[in-house]
Structure formats: C-alpha cells, structure tokens
C-alpha positions in Angstrom: 1.6 -20.9 1.5 -0.2 -19.5 -1.5 0.6 -16.1 -3.1 -2.8 -14.9 -1.9 -2.3 -16.1 1.7 1.1 -14.3 1.8 -0.6 -11.0 0.7 -3.4 -11.4 3.3 -0.9 -12.1 6.1 1.2 -9.1 5.1 -1.9 -6.9 5.1 -2.8 -8.2 8.6 0.7 -7.5 9.8 0.4 -3.9 8.8 -3.1 -3.7 10.4 -1.5 -4.7 13.7 1.3 -2.2 13.3 -1.0 0.7 12.7 -3.2 -0.2 15.7 -0.1 -0.5 17.9 0.8 3.1 17.0 -2.7 4.4 17.9 -4.2 4.5 14.4 -7.5 2.9 13.5 -7.2 0.7 10.4 -9.3 -1.9 8.6 -8.4 -4.4 5.9 -10.8 -4.3 3.0 -11.5 -7.9 2.2 -11.9 -8.6 -1.5 -10.1 -5.5 -2.6 -9.1 -5.8 -6.2 -11.9 -8.2 -6.9 -14.8 -5.9 -6.4 -16.5 -4.0 -9.2 -15.8 -0.8 -7.2 -12.4 0.7 -6.5 -11.1 -0.2 -3.1 -7.7 -0.1 -1.4 -6.2 -2.9 0.7 -6.2 -0.9 3.9 -7.9 2.2 5.2 -6.2 3.9 8.1 -6.9 7.1 10.0 -6.1 9.0 13.2 -9.0 11.5 13.4 -7.0 14.0 11.3 -5.6 12.1 8.4 -7.0 9.3 6.3 -4.8 6.9 4.2 -5.9 4.6 1.4 -3.2 2.0 1.1 -2.4 -0.6 -1.6 -0.1 -3.3 0.0 2.3 -5.6 -1.7 5.1 -7.9 -0.7 8.0 -8.9 -3.0 10.9 -11.3 -3.0 12.4 -9.6 -6.0 14.2 -6.3 -6.2 11.3 -4.7 -8.2 7.5 -4.7 -7.6 5.1 -4.2 -10.5 1.6 -2.9 -10.3 -1.2 -3.1 -12.9 -2.2 0.3 -14.1 -5.8 -0.6 -13.1 -4.7 -1.1 -9.4 -3.1 2.4 -9.2 -5.9 4.1 -11.1 -8.5 2.6 -8.7 -6.5 3.6 -5.7 -6.4 7.2 -7.0 -10.2 7.2 -7.7 -11.0 5.7 -4.3 -8.7 8.1 -2.4 -10.1 11.2 -4.2 -13.7 10.2 -3.6 -13.1 9.2 0.0 -10.9 12.1 0.8 -7.9 10.0 1.7 -4.2 10.2 0.8 -3.3 7.4 -1.6 -0.1 5.4 -0.7 1.5 2.2 -1.8 3.1 0.1 1.0 5.7 -2.5 -0.1 7.6 -5.0 2.1 10.5 -6.4 0.3 11.9 -9.6 1.8 14.2 -8.8 4.8 13.1 -5.2 4.8 10.6 -3.2 6.8 7.4 -1.8 5.3 8.1 1.2 3.2 5.5 3.7 1.9 5.7 5.6 -1.4 3.6 8.2 -3.1 2.0 7.4 -6.4 4.1 10.2 -8.0 7.3 8.2 -7.1 6.2 5.1 -8.9 7.8 4.5 -12.3 5.5 4.3 -15.3 5.9 1.0 -17.3 4.2 -0.3 -20.4 1.6 -2.2 -18.4 1.3 -0.1 -15.3 3.8 1.0 -12.7 6.8 -0.3 -10.8 9.0 0.5 -7.8 12.5 -0.8 -7.1 13.9 -1.6 -3.7 16.6 1.1 -4.4 14.0 3.8 -5.2 11.7 3.0 -2.3 14.6 2.9 0.2 15.6 6.4 -1.1 12.2 8.0 -1.5 9.9 6.0 0.7 8.9 6.4 4.3 8.9 3.9 7.2 5.6 3.4 9.1 6.7 5.7 12.0 7.5 8.4 9.4 4.3 8.2 7.5 2.1 8.6 10.6 3.8 11.8 11.7 
C-alpha cells in the first residue's frame, strides 16, 4: 500500500469514528495540494468546529512541514474553527494535540509519541 493510500485510509477511519460519536465530519480531498489552505478533516457538532491535520507514523516521532501547520492556522482562523493535529502512531489510538504543543524544528514542527501521550487527547476527550 502506498504512503498516500495509508494516509487516506487513516483519514477515512477517523471520519467513521467522528460520525459514530454523533459529529458531522468531512474529509477534504486534495488537502495539501490545493493553492488554498485546507485541513484534512472538518468536524463539527453544531457548537464546535475542528480543523484537523491527520498523520500516521510508524516511527516514534512525526514531523510536519512548517507550511502545513501555517496553512492549518490560516484556515482555522478564517473558518472559525479550532486547529488540531491528529496523529495515530502504530499500535496506538488516535491522539489529538494543539499546535502550541508541537515542537519547533529547523524545517517545521514535530511531535514525539511520548509528548502526545502526555499532552494529547483521545477522540472521546476532544469531543467533550
């Protein structure tokens, strides 16, 4: 399975999980390749709106291009949504982390499995 297919399948998995919990959610096809900023997922429950960048990782750290995070900030601010990053490390559940909890690197940002387990939220925690 290609890297792109794994990412798409992971996003679809999260879409199903949000719907199962009573949240409306859409996957934004082509996010990251549009000339306009767009998140991977948009989720809402009538009160809250979340703009989510989704990633999967087989390593103990996940890196993000600075452009990805900046575009997520711009979209969320313009749309009136909360910006979140969702990461599923292999053999772990989805965890959500705020942009403030990402570590700044030379080329962008990163989050370690250790940090996201300590500071992140599970899906049922983020929707409360």
